[in-house]
C-alpha positions in Angstrom: -25.4 12.4 105.1 -28.0 14.7 103.6 -27.5 16.8 100.5 -26.1 20.2 100.9 -28.3 23.1 100.1 -27.4 25.7 97.6 -27.6 29.4 98.7 -30.4 30.5 96.3 -29.4 34.2 96.5 -25.9 33.4 95.5 -27.1 31.0 92.7 -28.9 33.9 91.1 -25.9 36.2 91.1 -23.0 33.9 90.1 -22.2 31.6 87.2 -19.5 29.0 86.7 -17.1 29.2 83.8 -15.9 26.1 81.9 -12.7 26.0 83.9 -14.5 26.1 87.3 -14.0 29.7 88.1 -16.9 31.8 89.2 -18.2 34.9 87.3 -19.8 37.9 89.0 -21.2 41.2 87.9 -19.8 44.5 89.0 -21.5 46.8 91.5 -22.0 50.6 91.3 -24.2 50.4 88.1 -27.7 50.9 89.6 -28.2 54.6 90.2 -26.4 58.0 90.4 -24.9 57.3 87.0 -24.7 61.0 85.9 -21.7 61.6 88.2 -19.8 58.7 86.8 -17.6 58.9 83.7 -18.7 57.0 80.6 -15.5 55.1 80.6 -16.1 53.8 84.2 -19.7 52.8 83.3 -18.6 51.0 80.2 -16.0 49.0 82.2 -18.5 48.1 84.8 -20.7 46.3 82.2 -18.1 43.5 81.9 -18.4 40.6 84.3 -15.4 39.7 86.4 -14.1 36.6 88.1 -14.5 36.0 91.9 -11.1 36.6 93.6 -9.2 33.5 94.7 -9.4 34.7 98.4 -13.2 34.4 98.3 -13.4 31.0 96.5 -13.6 28.9 99.7 -16.7 30.8 100.9 -18.2 30.6 97.4 -17.8 26.8 97.4 -19.8 26.7 100.6 -22.6 28.8 99.2 -22.6 26.9 95.8 -21.6 23.3 96.4 -22.9 22.0 93.1 -21.8 24.9 90.8 
């Protein structure tokens, strides 16, 4: 069977942690930042983990991550 291809768009956006979970960056940080509170913008800087309900589709996109 041939090798599976990695989804290159997803590979640029997600990283694996040491325990095998997948890290992602938050959205809503690109523009129109003046109307958002400083607290919200500060919290959006931190990366989060991909939710367990999305892990199956993430494994399909990133088979070798």
